[in-house]
C-alpha positions as a printed Julia matrix, in Angstrom:
711×3 Matrix{Float64}:
  27.25  -71.58   33.39
  27.42  -68.18   32.05
  24.6   -67.29   29.71
  25.31  -66.43   25.92
  23.95  -63.34   24.83
  21.77  -63.02   21.87
  22.26  -60.23   18.84
  19.57  -58.39   20.18
  20.97  -58.06   23.71
  18.59  -60.71   25.15
  19.99  -63.7    27.2
  18.78  -67.3    26.29
  16.17  -66.8    28.88
  14.72  -64.6    26.26
  14.0   -61.56   28.77
  15.66  -58.21   28.58
  18.56  -57.47   30.6
  18.22  -55.83   34.04
  20.03  -52.35   33.88
  21.51  -51.25   36.93
  22.72  -47.66   35.97
  19.49  -45.92   34.82
  21.43  -42.42   34.81
  21.2   -40.35   31.74
  24.2   -40.8    29.32
  27.09  -38.24   29.24
  26.28  -37.51   25.61
  22.72  -36.87   24.49
  22.02  -38.1    20.95
  18.5   -36.4    19.69
  16.16  -37.73   17.22
  16.98  -34.32   14.92
  20.88  -35.43   15.15
  20.16  -38.99   14.06
  18.05  -37.79   11.35
  20.7   -35.27   10.08
  23.55  -38.17   10.32
  21.44  -40.07    8.4
  20.87  -37.41    5.59
  24.35  -36.45    5.45
  25.4   -40.15    5.17
  23.21  -40.83    2.24
  25.86  -38.99   -0.48
  28.27  -41.59    0.59
  27.89  -44.22   -2.16
  29.48  -47.7    -1.01
  31.57  -49.09   -3.58
  31.42  -52.93   -4.32
  34.18  -54.44   -3.43
  36.84  -55.17   -6.39
  36.79  -58.73   -7.67
  40.33  -59.94   -8.93
  40.29  -62.75  -11.3
  43.37  -64.99  -10.76
  43.35  -67.84  -13.58
  40.94  -68.85  -16.44
  38.85  -71.03  -14.46
  38.04  -68.4   -12.17
  37.27  -65.9   -15.12
  35.3   -68.49  -16.72
  32.97  -68.9   -13.66
  32.53  -65.41  -13.19
  31.65  -64.85  -16.99
  28.95  -67.44  -16.57
  27.35  -66.09  -13.46
  27.26  -62.91  -15.2
  25.9   -64.21  -18.18
  23.51  -66.04  -15.94
  22.29  -62.75  -14.18
  21.83  -60.98  -17.5
  19.51  -63.69  -19.01
  17.56  -63.94  -15.93
  17.27  -60.08  -16.13
  16.14  -59.87  -19.65
  13.95  -63.09  -19.82
  11.98  -61.52  -17.01
  11.67  -58.22  -18.53
  11.91  -58.55  -22.42
  11.01  -54.75  -23.23
  13.62  -53.22  -20.65
  16.08  -52.05  -23.42
  18.36  -50.57  -20.93
  19.16  -54.45  -19.47
  19.66  -55.56  -23.07
  22.28  -52.4   -23.42
  24.14  -53.09  -20.49
  24.29  -57.01  -21.25
  25.82  -56.18  -24.88
  27.85  -53.38  -23.32
  29.45  -56.24  -20.69
  29.95  -58.52  -23.55
  32.02  -56.0   -25.21
  34.08  -55.14  -22.81
  34.89  -58.92  -22.0
  36.21  -58.91  -25.85
  33.2   -61.28  -26.85
  32.09  -59.13  -29.92
  30.22  -61.95  -31.32
  28.22  -61.97  -27.99
  27.57  -58.42  -28.03
  26.7   -58.49  -31.76
  23.99  -61.49  -31.09
  22.64  -59.59  -28.01
  21.94  -56.35  -30.05
  19.96  -58.7   -32.8
  18.16  -59.96  -30.11
  17.38  -56.63  -28.81
  16.14  -55.3   -32.34
  13.87  -58.31  -32.41
  12.06  -57.2   -29.71
  12.15  -53.3   -30.6
  13.37  -52.68  -34.09
  12.56  -49.1   -34.28
  14.76  -48.21  -30.92
  17.42  -45.67  -32.18
  19.61  -45.94  -29.32
  19.84  -49.73  -30.1
  21.13  -48.83  -33.72
  23.53  -46.03  -32.17
  25.18  -48.54  -29.61
  25.46  -51.17  -32.22
  26.92  -49.27  -34.9
  29.57  -47.36  -32.52
  30.82  -51.02  -31.17
  31.26  -52.19  -35.01
  33.26  -49.03  -35.51
  35.42  -49.36  -32.36
  36.27  -52.73  -33.57
  36.89  -51.63  -37.02
  34.47  -53.72  -38.67
  33.24  -50.89  -41.27
  30.9   -53.09  -43.52
  29.35  -54.38  -41.1
  28.44  -50.65  -39.57
  27.76  -49.74  -42.93
  25.34  -52.51  -43.39
  23.54  -51.41  -40.16
  23.41  -47.82  -41.02
  21.54  -48.94  -44.18
  19.15  -50.79  -42.26
  18.5   -47.88  -40.06
  17.9   -45.38  -42.52
  15.26  -48.0   -44.19
  13.48  -48.52  -41.12
  13.63  -45.18  -39.49
  14.41  -42.62  -42.56
  13.07  -39.54  -40.64
  15.69  -39.81  -38.09
  18.41  -37.24  -39.33
  20.74  -38.71  -36.64
  21.44  -41.52  -38.47
  22.08  -39.91  -41.69
  24.71  -37.6   -40.04
  26.42  -40.47  -38.71
  26.33  -42.36  -41.49
  28.0   -39.51  -44.29
  30.39  -38.62  -41.05
  31.38  -42.09  -41.52
  31.78  -42.3   -45.14
  33.56  -39.12  -44.85
  35.78  -40.05  -42.14
  36.62  -43.05  -44.18
  37.66  -40.93  -47.35
  34.72  -42.1   -49.37
  33.49  -38.98  -50.83
  31.31  -40.7   -53.52
  29.71  -42.75  -51.13
  28.77  -39.98  -48.75
  27.58  -37.78  -51.99
  25.17  -40.77  -52.42
  23.95  -41.0   -48.87
  23.17  -37.41  -49.11
  21.17  -37.84  -52.47
  19.21  -40.81  -50.76
  18.53  -38.31  -47.85
  17.57  -35.29  -49.97
  14.83  -37.5   -52.0
  13.11  -37.55  -48.67
  12.92  -33.56  -48.44
  14.48  -33.11  -44.93
  14.69  -30.16  -42.64
  16.8   -27.12  -43.58
  19.6   -28.16  -41.46
  20.13  -31.36  -43.83
  20.5   -29.09  -46.91
  22.88  -26.87  -45.34
  25.12  -29.88  -44.25
  25.0   -31.13  -47.62
  26.1   -27.81  -49.09
  28.82  -27.56  -46.37
  30.0   -30.97  -47.44
  30.34  -29.8   -51.29
  31.92  -26.82  -50.37
  34.39  -28.6   -48.36
  35.57  -30.34  -51.61
  35.28  -27.34  -53.48
  32.37  -28.35  -55.8
  30.59  -24.67  -55.94
  28.51  -26.04  -59.0
  27.42  -28.93  -57.03
  26.5   -26.85  -53.87
  24.41  -23.87  -55.93
  22.49  -27.07  -57.39
  21.82  -28.18  -54.28
  20.51  -25.05  -52.9
  18.48  -24.76  -56.21
  16.86  -27.57  -55.25
  16.73  -26.59  -51.58
  14.42  -23.33  -52.48
  12.08  -25.4   -54.36
  11.42  -27.98  -51.49
  11.53  -24.87  -49.02
  10.18  -22.0   -50.57
  10.35  -19.66  -47.66
  12.03  -16.26  -47.97
  14.69  -17.0   -45.61
  16.04  -20.31  -47.95
  16.58  -17.48  -50.75
  18.29  -15.59  -48.53
  20.63  -18.38  -47.55
  21.38  -18.79  -51.38
  22.5   -15.24  -51.85
  24.38  -14.97  -48.74
  25.98  -18.23  -50.43
  26.39  -16.22  -53.62
  27.98  -13.19  -52.12
  30.42  -15.18  -50.21
  31.69  -16.32  -53.48
  31.77  -12.72  -54.41
  29.53  -13.73  -57.25
  27.34  -10.21  -57.42
  25.73  -10.7   -60.24
  24.43  -14.13  -59.34
  23.1   -12.49  -56.33
  20.96   -9.97  -58.16
  19.92  -12.98  -60.4
  18.71  -14.73  -57.24
  16.86  -11.86  -55.69
  14.96  -11.46  -59.16
  14.23  -15.14  -59.31
  12.75  -15.09  -55.73
  10.84  -12.23  -56.53
   9.34  -13.79  -59.54
   8.65  -17.38  -57.51
   7.09  -15.68  -54.73
   4.82  -13.62  -56.31
   2.74  -10.72  -54.79
   0.66  -13.39  -52.86
   4.08  -14.78  -50.83
   6.11  -11.55  -51.24
   8.11  -10.74  -47.79
   9.6    -7.53  -47.11
  12.72   -9.06  -45.59
  13.53  -10.01  -49.44
  13.57   -6.41  -50.43
  15.45   -5.17  -47.2
  18.23   -7.88  -48.09
  18.34   -6.71  -51.64
  18.45   -3.27  -51.01
  20.87   -3.69  -48.34
  23.34   -5.5   -50.79
  22.99   -2.86  -53.21
  23.9    -0.34  -50.49
  26.84   -2.72  -49.52
  27.75   -2.13  -53.36
  27.55    1.68  -53.29
  24.73    1.1   -55.54
  22.36    3.82  -53.78
  20.01    4.69  -56.61
  19.21    0.83  -57.14
  18.61    0.42  -53.19
  16.41    3.34  -53.65
  14.44    1.99  -56.51
  14.37   -1.18  -54.82
  12.63    0.46  -51.94
  10.37    2.31  -53.68
   9.44   -0.44  -55.83
   8.49   -2.55  -52.62
   6.59   -0.03  -50.8
   4.47    0.4   -54.08
   3.45   -3.48  -54.37
   3.43   -4.64  -50.68
   0.3    -3.84  -48.67
   0.92   -1.55  -45.87
   0.18   -4.06  -43.14
   3.14   -6.06  -44.22
   5.85   -3.09  -44.86
   6.1    -1.97  -41.27
   9.83   -3.1   -41.21
  10.56   -2.07  -44.83
   9.25    1.75  -43.88
  11.58    1.98  -41.11
  14.56    0.6   -43.61
  13.64    2.93  -45.89
  13.64    6.0   -43.41
  17.08    4.85  -42.38
  18.63    4.43  -45.72
  16.93    8.11  -46.52
  18.71    9.77  -43.39
  22.26    7.99  -44.52
  22.36    8.7   -47.88
  19.11   10.79  -48.83
  18.9    14.52  -49.0
  16.73   16.49  -46.4
  13.82   16.6   -48.97
  13.83   12.86  -49.38
  13.94   12.0   -45.77
  10.98   14.47  -44.96
   8.82   12.68  -47.79
   9.54    9.58  -46.11
   8.6    10.18  -42.77
   5.51   11.84  -43.81
   4.62    9.01  -46.01
   5.01    6.76  -42.89
   3.23    8.74  -40.83
   0.37    9.22  -43.21
  -0.22    5.5   -43.18
  -0.16    5.41  -39.43
  -2.92    7.94  -39.1
  -4.76    6.37  -41.96
  -4.86    3.28  -40.14
  -6.15    4.91  -36.76
  -8.68    6.75  -38.45
  -9.82    3.46  -40.06
 -10.28    1.66  -36.72
 -12.12    4.88  -35.25
 -13.69    7.56  -37.81
 -14.52    9.96  -34.93
 -10.74   10.02  -33.11
 -10.6    13.61  -33.26
  -7.04   13.79  -31.88
  -5.85   11.62  -34.62
  -7.71   13.94  -37.29
  -6.11   17.2   -35.38
  -2.42   15.37  -35.66
  -3.06   14.17  -39.27
  -3.86   17.66  -40.24
  -1.22   19.46  -38.54
   0.72   16.7   -40.41
  -0.61   18.02  -43.46
   0.2    21.7   -42.64
   3.83   21.19  -41.7
   4.44   19.28  -45.1
   2.53   22.18  -47.12
   5.52   24.56  -45.55
   8.26   22.52  -46.87
   6.57   21.47  -49.91
   7.82   23.02  -52.99
   4.38   22.02  -55.15
   2.73   24.18  -52.55
  -1.12   24.38  -54.1
  -0.84   20.73  -54.28
   0.06   20.26  -50.59
  -2.55   23.12  -49.47
  -5.16   21.09  -51.25
  -4.0    17.69  -49.52
  -4.31   19.31  -46.37
  -7.6    21.26  -47.22
  -8.93   17.64  -48.02
  -8.06   16.47  -44.58
  -9.8    18.79  -42.6
 -13.09   18.56  -44.76
 -12.88   14.87  -44.16
 -12.29   15.57  -40.36
 -15.22   17.86  -40.23
 -17.75   15.74  -41.94
 -17.15   13.27  -38.93
 -19.39   15.51  -36.47
 -20.78   14.12  -33.5
 -24.57   12.79  -33.82
 -25.23   13.68  -30.24
 -25.96   17.24  -28.69
 -23.69   16.51  -25.96
 -21.17   19.08  -25.16
 -18.53   16.4   -24.02
 -18.3    14.92  -27.15
 -17.65   18.27  -29.17
 -15.11   19.52  -27.22
 -12.22   18.03  -29.5
 -14.56   18.15  -32.76
 -14.54   22.14  -32.46
 -10.99   22.35  -32.66
 -10.73   20.98  -35.93
 -12.89   23.81  -37.16
 -10.59   26.36  -35.32
  -7.39   25.08  -36.88
  -9.17   24.66  -40.17
  -9.99   28.57  -40.02
  -6.72   29.32  -39.01
  -4.93   27.21  -41.72
  -7.16   29.07  -44.33
  -6.28   32.74  -42.83
  -2.33   32.13  -41.87
  -1.08   29.69  -44.53
  -3.37   29.65  -47.4
  -4.04   33.42  -47.06
  -7.49   32.7   -47.87
  -9.81   35.3   -46.08
 -12.94   34.54  -47.79
 -12.68   30.68  -47.12
 -11.66   31.42  -43.57
 -14.82   33.39  -42.95
 -17.04   30.87  -44.58
 -15.31   28.06  -42.09
 -16.28   30.22  -38.9
 -19.94   31.01  -40.17
 -20.46   27.22  -41.25
 -19.14   26.21  -37.8
 -21.17   28.88  -35.92
 -24.3    27.23  -37.94
 -23.94   23.76  -37.06
 -23.31   24.73  -33.35
 -26.89   24.03  -31.39
 -26.14   27.14  -29.2
 -29.36   26.84  -27.52
 -28.03   23.57  -25.76
 -24.33   24.82  -25.67
 -21.84   26.99  -27.28
 -18.19   27.58  -27.36
 -17.04   30.82  -26.34
 -13.76   30.29  -28.02
 -15.05   30.07  -31.21
 -16.75   33.3   -30.92
 -14.04   34.9   -29.66
 -11.46   33.53  -32.27
 -13.94   34.69  -34.89
 -14.01   38.24  -33.37
 -10.24   38.36  -33.53
 -10.42   37.22  -37.05
 -12.6    40.21  -38.13
 -10.7    42.52  -36.21
  -7.58   41.26  -38.01
  -9.36   41.84  -41.14
 -10.02   45.77  -39.98
 -13.72   44.77  -39.88
 -14.64   46.04  -36.32
 -18.3    46.27  -37.01
 -18.66   42.68  -37.94
 -16.4    41.74  -34.72
 -19.05   43.59  -32.58
 -21.89   42.2   -34.16
 -20.62   38.62  -33.7
 -20.16   39.27  -30.22
 -23.24   40.44  -29.56
 -24.65   37.84  -31.46
 -23.23   35.64  -29.4
 -24.32   37.56  -25.97
 -27.93   37.54  -27.07
 -28.24   34.32  -28.24
 -25.89   32.25  -25.27
 -24.47   34.41  -22.77
 -21.4    33.03  -20.73
 -18.73   34.38  -18.57
 -15.89   33.73  -21.04
 -17.88   35.35  -24.02
 -18.23   38.69  -21.24
 -14.53   38.75  -20.25
 -13.36   38.04  -23.86
 -15.59   41.05  -25.16
 -14.51   43.06  -22.38
 -10.86   42.57  -22.98
 -11.32   43.52  -26.67
 -13.08   46.75  -25.92
 -10.2    47.77  -23.03
  -7.8    47.13  -25.64
  -9.36   49.8   -28.3
  -9.71   52.0   -25.08
 -13.35   52.09  -25.52
 -14.08   52.61  -21.57
 -17.79   53.62  -22.04
 -18.3    50.35  -24.05
 -16.46   48.65  -21.38
 -18.95   50.0   -18.67
 -21.97   48.87  -20.51
 -20.48   45.34  -21.1
 -19.6    45.15  -17.25
 -23.24   46.59  -16.47
 -24.59   43.51  -18.48
 -22.34   40.99  -17.14
 -23.14   42.14  -13.75
 -26.93   41.91  -14.57
 -26.66   38.24  -16.03
 -24.68   36.86  -13.14
 -24.59   39.26  -10.01
 -22.81   36.75   -8.06
 -19.48   36.82   -9.7
 -17.54   38.48   -7.05
 -14.54   38.81   -9.66
 -16.69   40.84  -11.93
 -17.73   43.16   -9.43
 -13.83   43.57   -8.37
 -12.41   43.92  -11.76
 -15.3    46.51  -12.55
 -13.92   48.46   -9.5
 -10.49   48.16  -10.3
 -11.32   49.87  -13.78
 -12.78   52.83  -12.28
 -10.24   53.21   -9.66
  -7.54   53.09  -12.78
  -9.65   55.88  -14.48
  -9.43   57.84  -11.06
 -13.38   57.42  -10.91
 -13.18   56.73   -6.82
 -16.73   57.57   -6.24
 -17.86   55.25   -9.2
 -15.55   52.6    -7.75
 -17.12   53.14   -3.96
 -20.87   52.77   -5.5
 -19.65   49.69   -7.12
 -18.17   48.18   -3.69
 -21.31   49.38   -1.75
 -23.57   47.84   -4.68
 -21.37   44.43   -4.43
 -21.46   44.04   -0.48
 -25.17   44.41   -0.68
 -25.92   41.76   -3.09
 -27.81   38.73   -1.22
 -26.06   35.94   -2.74
 -22.04   35.88   -3.53
 -19.55   33.23   -4.64
 -16.72   34.64   -2.64
 -17.68   37.11   -0.51
 -14.85   37.23    1.55
 -12.56   38.48   -1.22
 -15.03   41.29   -2.14
 -14.93   42.65    1.51
 -10.94   42.37    1.28
 -10.76   44.14   -1.93
 -13.33   47.0    -0.68
 -11.46   46.96    2.64
  -7.87   47.48    0.81
  -9.54   50.06   -1.82
 -10.32   52.15    1.53
  -6.92   51.52    3.14
  -5.32   52.59    0.0
  -7.29   55.77    0.01
  -6.09   56.64    3.39
  -9.98   56.82    4.7
  -9.23   54.44    8.01
 -12.39   55.6     9.44
 -14.52   54.23    6.63
 -12.25   51.12    6.82
 -13.19   50.75   10.05
 -16.87   51.0     9.69
 -16.44   48.2     7.03
 -14.75   46.05    9.67
 -17.57   46.48   11.46
 -19.98   45.98    8.96
 -18.22   43.01    8.01
 -18.25   41.58   11.61
 -22.06   42.28   12.0
 -22.51   39.42    9.19
 -19.79   36.85   10.6
 -17.47   36.34   13.51
 -14.81   34.48   11.73
 -11.52   34.58   13.54
  -9.69   35.67   10.27
 -11.63   38.66   10.34
 -11.12   39.93   13.99
  -7.27   38.98   12.96
  -7.08   41.03    9.89
  -8.76   43.86   11.92
  -6.28   43.92   14.72
  -3.43   43.93   12.2
  -5.41   47.15   10.73
  -5.27   49.03   13.71
  -1.86   48.17   14.14
  -0.87   49.55   10.9
  -2.95   52.79   11.17
  -0.59   55.33   11.87
  -1.06   57.81   15.1
  -2.2    61.14   15.09
  -2.66   63.75   17.71
  -6.19   63.33   17.15
  -6.35   59.7    18.32
  -6.7    59.28   22.01
  -5.32   55.34   21.96
  -2.01   54.07   20.33
  -2.22   51.67   17.45
  -1.19   48.71   19.83
  -4.0    49.67   22.43
  -6.61   49.6    19.31
  -5.42   46.23   18.31
  -5.31   44.72   21.93
  -9.07   46.2    22.3
  -9.65   44.17   18.97
  -8.11   41.11   20.09
  -9.92   41.32   23.46
 -13.26   41.71   21.94
 -12.65   39.03   19.8
 -11.62   36.79   22.6
 -14.58   37.57   24.47
 -17.06   36.96   21.36
 -15.53   33.56   20.68
 -15.52   32.54   24.41
 -19.22   33.37   24.56
 -20.0    31.16   21.23
 -17.62   28.37   22.6
 -15.15   27.87   19.79
 -11.95   26.99   21.49
  -9.91   26.19   18.38
 -10.74   29.82   16.99
  -9.7    30.97   20.28
  -6.4    29.23   20.29
  -5.88   30.67   16.94
  -6.64   34.34   18.03
  -4.41   34.02   20.88
  -1.49   32.6    18.67
  -1.81   35.82   16.46
  -2.25   37.92   19.7
   1.0    36.49   21.23
   2.55   37.18   17.94
   1.47   40.9    17.89
   2.56   41.46   21.35
   5.83   39.53   20.95
   6.46   41.77   17.91
   5.82   45.3    19.76
   7.58   43.79   22.88
  10.87   45.12   21.04
   9.8    48.59   21.36
   8.73   48.21   25.08
   4.36   48.25   24.33
   4.03   44.29   24.07
   2.86   42.2    26.78
   3.53   38.37   25.55
   3.16   37.44   29.37
  -0.79   38.55   29.35
  -1.34   36.56   26.31
   0.61   33.54   27.86
  -1.64   33.33   30.63
  -4.31   33.08   29.05
  -3.19   30.14   26.66
  -5.19   26.82   27.21
  -3.87   23.29   27.99
  -4.23   20.49   25.63
  -6.04   17.59   27.17
  -7.03   13.97   26.02
 -10.91   12.83   26.69
 -13.31   10.19   25.58
 -16.67   11.09   24.2
 -19.05    8.45   22.93
 -20.19    8.42   19.01
 -23.14    7.24   16.98
 -22.28    3.42   17.43
 -22.1     3.52   21.09
 -18.09    3.23   21.18
 -15.77    5.86   22.79
 -13.16    7.52   20.58
 -10.3     9.92   22.15
 -10.04   13.63   21.01
  -7.77   16.47   22.35
  -9.68   19.25   24.04
  -8.27   22.48   24.9
  -8.77   23.99   28.63
  -8.51   27.47   29.0
  -7.68   29.1    32.35
 -10.52   31.49   32.75
 -12.7    28.53   32.25
 -11.39   26.66   34.68
 -11.54   29.68   37.34
 -15.3    30.33   36.53
 -16.09   26.58   36.57
 -14.48   26.31   40.06
 -16.67   29.32   41.13
 -19.62   27.81   39.89
 -18.86   24.46   41.6
 -18.34   26.26   44.97
 -21.59   28.27   44.86
 -23.5    24.93   44.12
 -22.14   23.08   47.01
 -23.09   26.19   49.09
 -26.61   26.09   47.92
 -26.86   22.7    48.68
 -25.83   22.82   52.11
 -28.3    25.6    52.86
 -31.13   23.6    51.41
 -30.19   20.54   53.66
 -29.97   22.94   56.7
 -33.39   24.4    55.86
 -34.76   20.86   55.98
 -33.6    20.02   58.89
 -34.59   23.07   60.99
 -38.12   22.5    59.59
 -38.14   18.94   60.89
 -36.75   19.88   63.98
 -39.45   22.97   64.92
 -42.69   22.43   63.64
 -44.29   25.01   65.61
 -42.61   27.97   64.08
 -44.71   31.24   63.65
 -45.67   31.85   60.18
 -44.23   35.31   60.09
 -40.94   33.65   61.31
 -41.27   31.14   58.45
 -41.87   34.11   55.68
 -38.8    36.04   57.06
 -36.7    32.96   57.01
 -37.85   32.47   53.23
 -37.32   35.97   52.57
 -33.73   35.76   53.41
 -33.24   32.11   52.17
 -34.31   33.88   48.88
 -32.12   36.71   49.6
 -29.14   34.5    49.72
 -29.99   32.77   47.01
 -30.18   35.57   44.62
 -26.79   37.06   46.25
 -24.95   33.65   45.56
 -26.43   33.8    42.08
 -25.13   37.33   41.68
 -21.72   36.61   42.97
């Protein structure tokens, strides 16, 4: 009897069947593929099969079964409003409006403040044209939930849709008694405008601005009147808004809209008066947008003077606000004073504008730093300098300008620090006033009180322009006594003497300079001295200067410069060597010196310059670049131990002559070791050697050693 297989593939015995073919399947399905197919098939919704009802008995059975399911659902969870709504919707779909109404009432007993139940309930009554029932339901809703705007909107829309305009108006009036949000008032106004009830809409807006007295509420009223072309009423509304808001609740946007309205009406003078009225009464912190709009208005409809006044006033407010936060903000003081200076140049009331600028300067200089620290005084001193220039150039008051300079000089702690620009500007002021003696006294006082490099240079510049060369020499002497390490001063002094044709003085100055023990830039000084002698065509003196410089330093650039010098010196009949030969001799000396000191990178730089020289001279047939190329090193990579014990790679240069010398030293060392080994072997083999023979051998060995060392 054959066994019947069970659903799981097992027979009646309960044991798994035997698998005869245990080979792998032809098509392999991975776990990843199974998961992906399951994920893709999740999107396909399995629809329930459609059920066809053929007679009334079957329909009643279906309805009874569904009602039983819904009743069990709402009995298990009465607070699940979604289940109640589905139940009522199903009854409505079965044309059982009474049953659906009963379900909605039962749902309201569960949750009487649920908005969705009221909305669905009312929609059902309206679909079935039960108008009175829907009206009663909305009355219940707005009574229970008067702050839900959606019920009021639907209620008024239903009444208006039914043509009951008076009823919709009554509903709006009931709604407005609750003082709702702005959208509700706007809806009421639009309702009245649809039926051309302008007076009623205006009355609603008047009630609206009392309930919501914000500026935007007044602006909506003005926009309403302007759309109706009631321009006089617009002005009345703006005036009423300004009176009602008062100074405590005044808003700049009211005035901006009022002024823009007057601009649209081509009443530019009215708009300007509104802007000025607002700017006088509103605080500065609440009128930034008003100032911006006033500026744009003046740019469009005002003249140049009014535009500049507006801009200056706006910037004044800005600077005053900044200085109120930080009274020692000297950059803001400088900008503020510059603004007043510019305004004084264009203002027709010149005396008043000058006094205003002067007042700003006086307020600014009164905020002097309390600490004697130069870093804090750097910006402050410019207030005094600009103040003095303003009095001299713009106010034309020379006496007051001199007083400003003297007050600033007396204020500064010169023993601690000073400002050379102050002394020099004061000196130039006195020169412009044709008071040269006072200018020299001021600079002399400055040099005696607080000497500085900039003071010396400025004083020397003044005397140079006056062509007082004796005074210039005196000042340079004092300057060098004050700071003998400044190479630039020595060079400028020598250039002055050279320009005056005093070459001996110039040489003496250079000789004194190079003998100074300390210099800030000695290479610049030596270069200037060498260039001077070269320009004078004194090549022997130039060559001796190079030799003196090489006694002090063996820098590779000095050798290269000397080689170039020898190359540029013209050949004469008295010279035994050609310029290239002299330059080559300098290169060879430099190479030997740098090789002795073990400076590899400097030798490479020297060889590059030497190769360039030989290459340039090879065009005339005298250069020999191959000679220099044979000396060029090889670049090799090596390792060395650093402080922490690790190794780092670096590049080294191996010169050919260093390799030959190293190989020769290695050969001599090996020969010396072989000779010592042979000597020790002979001594051990022949111990009875006469004394004179051993002495002779030792002498020969020492002679050979000396010869090897000499080799």
